[in-house]
N, C-alpha and C positions, 0 to 999 in steps of 0.2 A: 924314267927318272927325270928326264928333261921336261916332259909335259907336266909332271907333278910340280917340279920346281917353278915352271912358268906360271901355273895357276896360284901357287903359293905367293909368288912375286906380285901377281895381279891383285890377290886378296890383301896383301900388305899395302899395296899402293892405294887401293880403294879405301881401306880403313884409315890410312894416313890422310887421304883427302877429306874423308868424313870428319876426322878429328880436327883437321885444319879449319874446315868450314864451320864446325860447331864448337870451337874452342871457347873456353870460359874467359871472358875479359874482365869480369868483376866477381869477387867472392867476398862478401862482407857479413859479419866481422871477419877480418883476415886470420884470426886465431881465437881460441878461448882458453880458459884455465880450468884445471881440475880443482875440486874442493870449493867451488863457488856455491853460495846459496841459490843464485840464479843459474840453475843447472839444466834447464831445457831451453835450448837456443834455436833460433830460426835463422838459417843462412840465406841471404839473398844471393842468388846465383844468376848472373847475367851473361848471355852469349847468344849468338845467332841460332835461333830455333832450338834452344836448349830444352824447351818443354816437350820436344818430340822424342826425347830419350826417356827410358825407364832408369830409375836410380836405385842402387842398392849400396849398402855399407859393407865393405869387406869386414869379416868378423874381427871385432875388437872388444876385448873383455870389458864389461860393465858400461858399454855405450851402445845405444840402439837408435836406429833410424825409425822415427815414428811416422813420418809422412813426407811426401814431396808434393807440395801444392802448386797447381797451375793457376794462372790468372789469364786475363784477356789477352795479354801480349805473350806470344809464344817464346819471346826472348828472355823470359824470366821463369825461374823456379824458386820456391821458398821451401827449403829443406829443414825439417825439424829433427833435432838430435836430443836424446835424453842421456844425460851424463850422470851416472851413479856417483854417490859420495865417495865410494871406494875406488873409482877409476884411477888409473895411473896416467901420468903424462906420456906423450908419445905422438906418433903420426898416424892419423886415420887415413883411410883410402875410400873415397866415394867412387863407385863404379857407375859409369854411364853406358847404358846398353841399348842395343837395337836387335830385335829378333833373338832375344836371349843371349846375345853375344856381347861381350864387353868391348866397346869401341875405344874408350879411354878411361883412365883413372885420374882423379883429382885428389892430391894430398891435402890434408887439413890437420893442423897442429893443435894439440892440447898441451899447454905449457904447465909447469909447476908454478904455484903461486909464490910470490915474494912473501916471506914470513910476516912482515909487518903491515902488509896492505890492509888486512881486515880491520886492524885497530888504528888506522890513520886518525890522528886527532885533527879535527877540523878547526878552522879559525873560530875564535871566541872572544870574550870581553877582555882577555889579556893581550889581545893583538891590536896593532895599529897597521892599517892597510895603505900601501902606496899604489895608486892606480896609474898605469902606464898605457899609452897608445903606442904600440911597438914601433910602427913605422916612423914615429916622430921623436923617439927618445935618443937612441944611440946607434950609430952605424958601426957595428963591430966587425963586420965582414963585407967590405965593399964589393967583393967578387960575386956576391949573390944579388946585387942590386938589379941587374938585368938577367933574366932567365929565359932561355929559348922556349917557345911554346906558350908563354904567358901573354895574354892579350894587351896588358898595359905595361909599358916599360917605364923606367925611372925618369922623373922630371921634377927636380927639387924646386925649380922656379914656379911650378904650378902649385898654388895653395891647396888644391884638391887632388894633387897627384901623388905618386909614390915617391918617397924621399929617401928610403934606404935603411931606416932603423930595423934592427933584427934581434934575434934571440941572443946572438953572441954579444951584442951591445948591452943587453940586460945582464948577461953573465959578467961582463967586464965591470958592471956598475953595482954588483951585489954588495960589496963592502961599503961603498958610498951610501947606498940606501940604508944599510944596517946602521951605519954611523949616525944617521939622522934620527934613529930611534924606531924605525919601522921593523915589524916582525912578520909581515906578510906582503905579498905582491899580487895584485890583480892586474892581469893584462887584458886589454880589449881583445876580441877574437883573433886567434893566431892561425886558424885553419885556412885552407886554400880559398882564395877569392879570385878566381880567374875571370874577372869581369873586364869589359873593355875600358871602363873609366871609373874613377872614384872608388877604387877597390881597396884603398889603404885602411878604411875604417874596420873592415873585417866582418860586417854583418850580412853579407850576401854569399854565404858559403857555397862552394861548388864541389867540394869533396869533404865529407864528414870524417874521413879517416886519414887525412893528410895535412900536415903543417904546410902552409904556403911556402914554396921553395925560396921565395924572396926573403923569408924570415929565417930559413934554415931547413931542418929535416925533423922528422919524428924523433930520431935519436938525439938530435941536438936539444930539442925541447925537453925530453926526458932527462938529459944530462943537466940542463939548467935547473930543473926541479930538484934533482939530487944535490947539486952544489948549493942551492939555496938552503935545503934541509940541513946540510952539513954546517951551515952558518947560523942555524937556529931560526930559519925563515921559512914560511909556508908560501905555497903558490896557489892562487885561485884562478880557475879557468872560466872564461866567459863563454857561455853556450847559448844556442838559439834553437828552440824546438818549434817555434811558430812558423818560420819560413826558411827558404834557402835562396840562393842566387839563381837568376834566370838562366845562367850558363852552367848550372849544375848538370853533370853528365846525364842524369836520368830525364831531364827536361826534353831532350831530343828524342826520347823513346820511352814514354811513361809505361809503367807496368799495367795500369788500368786508369780509367777515366776518373776514379775517385781517389787516386793517389794524392792529388792536390785538390783544393777547393776551387772549382771552376764555376764560372758564371757565363751567361749568354753574352754579356758585355762586361768590360772591366768594371769591377766594383771594389772600391776602397773601404777599409774598415771605417766605421763611423766614430770610433774611439769612445763610444758611450759606455763607460765602465760601470755605470750604475745599474746596467741591465742585470747584473748578477744578483742583485737584491731587490730591484724594483718590482713591486707586486703588480704594477700596471704595464710593464714592458710588453711590447708586441713580439711575436715570433719573428717578424721581419727585422725589427731593430736588433734583436738578439742574434739572429743569424748574421747580419751585416757586421756586427761587432766581432764575433768569433771567426767568421769565414771570409770576411773581406780582406783584401791584400793591403799591406802597408804602402807599397809603391809598386809601379808596374814591373820593376826589375827584381822583385822579391816575391815569388810564388808562395801562396799560403798553403802550408802542409795540412793534410787531413788526418788528424790523429785518431779519428773514429774508424779509420781503416786499420784493422787489426795488425796487418803486416807493417804498416807505417809506425804504429805504436811500438811494436816489438823492435823495429829498427832503431828508433830513437832511444829507447831504454837501453838496449844493448850497446849502442854507441857511447852512451854516457858511462856505463859500467866499464867498457873497454878502455876508455881514456883514463879513468881513475886507476884501474888495475895496471895498465901499461906504464903510466907516468908517475904515479904516486902523488898527484895533486892533493891538496888538503881542503879544497872547497870549490864550489861552483857559484858563479853569479849567473842566474838565468835571466836572459834578456826578455823583455815583454811578457812577463810571467802570466798575466791574466788573459792574453790573447788566444793561446791554443785552447782546445777543448779542456774545460776545467776538470772534468773527471779523469781525463788522461793525465793532466798535471798532478793530480792526487796520486795516481798509480805510479807515475814516473818517480815522484819524490819518495813514495813509499818503497819502491824497488831499490833506490839508491841508499836510503837509510837502513833498509833491511840488510843490505850487503855490508854497509860500513856504518855501524851504529854511532860512532863518535864523529862522524863527518858533519859538515855544515853546508847549507845552501842558502843563498840570499836571493830573493826574487825581486825583480824590478817591477814596482807598481807605481808609476809616475802619476800620482793624483794627490791633491792637497787636503783630502778629507780622511782623518784617521778612521772614520767609520768604514771606509772602503779598504784602506790599506790593511786594517786589522782583520778583515774578512779572510785574508789569505794566510794568516799565521796559525800554526798548529795549536790546538786547544781552544780556538774560538768557537763558541756556540752560535751558529748562524741561524737566522730566522727561517731560511729555506732548507735547513738540515744539512747543508754542505759541510763536509769535514775535510780540512786541509791537513797535509803532512809537512808543510813548509815551516822550518824553524825560524828563519830570518827574513826580514823584508827591508828594503831601502826606505829610510825615513824622510821622504820628500816633504811631509808637512812641517817637520822641525827645521829643515833647511830653509824653506820659504819664510817661516816665522822668524828665524834668526836674522835673515837679511832684512826683513821688514823692520824688526826692532832696532837693528843697528843703523838703519837709514832714517828712522824716526827720531827727530831731535829731542823728543820729550819722554819717550816711554820704552820700557822693556816688556810691557804688558803682553804684546803679541806672542812672544816666545814663552813667557811665563804661563799664559793661559793655554797655549798649545801643549806644553809639557804636562799641564794639569789634566789632559785628556788621556793620559796613559792607562787609565782604568779600562779603556777599550781594548787594549792589547793583552793577550794571554801571557806574553813574556817581553815586556819593553826592553829588558836588558839585552835581548838578542836582536835588536834592530841595528842596522848600519847607519850611522850618522855621518854627515859630510857637509863641508861648506860649499862644494861645487863638484861637478864631474865633467866628463867628456862631451855631454850633450847640452851644456848650458854655459853662459858667460862665466869667465873666470871670476873667482870671489873678489879679487883685486878690482876688477871692473865693476862687479855688482855693487861694491862698496865705494864707488866713485874715486878709486885709486887713493884711498886713505889707508896707509900702512898701519896706523894705530888701530883702526877698526878691524883690519885683517887679523891683528894679534888678538883682539878680543874674540873674534870668531874662532880662531884656532884654539884658544884657551877653553872656550865653551865646548867645542867638539871633543877636545882631549879629556875633559873632566866630567861631562854629563854622562848619564847612563847610556849603554850601548857600545858599539864597536866602531871606532873612528876610521874614516877613509879620507885620504888626502890625495888630490890629483897632482901628478908630476908638475913641477915648476911653481907650485904654490909657494914653496919655500923661498923662491927668489922673486916673488910678486909678478909672475907672468900675467899678462892681461890681453884684452882684445878691444881696446878702446875704439869706439866709433863703428864697430861692426859686430854682428852676431854670426858671421860666417864660420862654420865649423872648421874649415881649413885653417883659419887664423886662431880660433880657440885651441886647436890641437897643433899649435905651431911647434917647430923643432926646438928641442931642449938645447940651449947654448952649451957648446963644448962636446956635443955628441957627434960632431963631424970634424974631420982632421983640420980643416982650414978655418974653423969658426974663430972670429975675433974675440968673442966673449966666451968664457968657460965657467960654467956654474960649478964644476967639480973642483977646479983649482981656485975659483973665485976671481980669476983674471978678467978684468973689464967690468965686474959687477960694481954697481953704485954702493955707497955706504949704506943706503937704505935697504938695498937687497941683501947685503952681507948681514946686516942686523936682523932682518927677517929670518934668514936661514939659521943664524945662531939661536934666535928665539925659539923657532920650531924645534930645533935639535935638542935644546935643553929641556923643553917641555915634554917631548915624546920619549927622550931617554929616561927622564924621571918616571914617566908613566909606565915604562916597562916593568918596573918592580913595585909599583904602587897597588898592592892587593886591594886596598880599600876602594880604589877607583875601578878596579876590575869587577869586584863582586859586592861592594858595599851598598848600603841603602842610600836613598837620596831624600833630602828635605830642602825645600826652598822657601824663601821669604818674599812676600809681595814687594815688587820693585818700589823704590822710593828715591826721588830726586836723581834720576838717571843712574841709580846704582841697583844692581841685581846681585843678591847673595844666595848661594846655596851651599849645602854641606853634603859630602859623601862620608859615610861613617859605618863602622861595625863595632863589635864588642871591644876591640882594642885600639882602634884608630879613628881619627877625625881629620878631615881636610875641609878647610873653609875656602870657597871660591868667591872672589869679589870681582865684579865686572862693572867698571865705571866708564860710561861713554860721555860723561859731561865734564864740567870743570873740576878742578881739584876740590876735595871735600874731606870732611872728617866724619867717621862713623863712630857712634857710641856703642861700645861693646854690650851694654845692658840691653840693647835691642835684640841681641842674639843669645841671651842667656838660656833660652829654652833648649838650645843645643850645646852651647859652650859650658854652661853650668856655673861659670865664674869669670874672672878676668882672663884675658888672653895670654897664653904662653905658647910659643911655637916658632917655626921658621918658615919664612916665605921662600919657596923653592926657586923662584926666578932670579931673585936678587941676593939670596942667602941672608937676608936681614932677619934678626931674631927679635922676638917680642917677649918681654918678661913682666908678667902681671900687669898688662896694659888694660886700661879702661876705655881706650879710644884707638882708632886706627886712622892714620893720615894716608890718603890715597891720591895720587896725582891724576891730572886730567887724562882721559882716554887711556886708562891703564887697567890691566888685569893683575890680580894677586891670587896666588895659590899658597895657602898657609897650612903647613902640617902642624896640627894642634897637639900639644903635649898633654 
């Protein structure tokens, strides 16, 4: 008996040591759900010599283990599970064996779906989006400013450092954002960026399944989405499929040489976006565009690797299902493999048919931007599944028109190229964003011109997006440093002398701008004709640009005057008005009764609901 017990003890000890030596340190995605359209999942399993084990699935009704794929690195396994539509939620058990003996088991949870997830309504033309850089908005929880184990600690004095804004700060500000007329929030990336410096911007992700602890937790982020939804607001998540951060955990032990795009010497993307359509483009230039790195600290991911492709698709679906977000803004949309991006987008829209995704294509030619929108018939046969694209051409044209003392023609003619887009109404329009100078600075700190820009963005076709602080004329005069462009929102920190929420310390001009924006976007919330109406515009004349939004029941006349005070003859617009003007100007509440002319002040916008 004693000998038997001794050998039993030795066997337990050996198995315990083997288990300890071969424990799983990463299992992603961390769970899945039953009832998903995407019901064949590939688990990335990472642990010391994990590929030396045989893997089996302990019997679980309606779930099968299809394969356990090994790669070059023995520390990885890619396990494929097939989940039947009728499978029930519960805990699976993966058995890791040696010599036909189970050394250890790894639990894996299949959750029940939240009932409303599949039918999540994505952001659309009825929405107005408020863009936030989380680190620079509101510090709602100072206790998470410094987190042990994070390479960069807080330093608010450093314009490129961590300042302490977080998820709780956004939660605390939901009512204020809603009160300004916004119905959706887009945050710059909120996932872990454990980089040694300049980590606040969020675009060098080091863990695709974890909210950066300096912002909060996964649970805190999900709670923010839920609280926003309760207030009638949607949340848009910023994602990156093109690259990760150099400190991502897998960069220290890659699964295979082709997990990222590697070069003999560092090679940066050439940013030649025309290669997607250029009939004369070389293979070399095309490869450098897609496979070149953005910067040395952001490794370029190889989406042509099937396991990487699966990983990125599953990660996106996981965040939607887990958190309930209503949209995605995909960073650098053209840079990953374009056929992968089609598959990625199709997978998301197949799972969530009412969802919306906007892709960033920062180029000023509608011929290229339109290439990426769903429904475009491209010369090379490429078919995109992307519903929405950021409208950089209109942004650039709007600024040029406002800064040109004589003409609105630049933006008028740019809008006239909408025939290139399959769905121009689903473009996201904006006066500025986190990557460019503030609109107040772009317009030479002329508050009247900012109002004209806001009015245009709020009333033209598309989905408007406003960057935090535009409402109080935040600027970056004299510099294009991103740390200054993304400066702290006044009042977001306890000891701030200026508070944009209470308006303490704001100038009269700033208060006026905030009131203007709030009135404009609160009106827009219920303006169905702006959401879905048609558009017709008149050629600019004498510094005045006029366009109408209309449907069968409503008309809205938008007048933008960037010159001196003038008088418009109503007869010039009878094609749409049909007769003399009757209506109410929504910004001043002034009424017009059978008017044959309109007096408009210098540098002024008017939005008239026509009766």
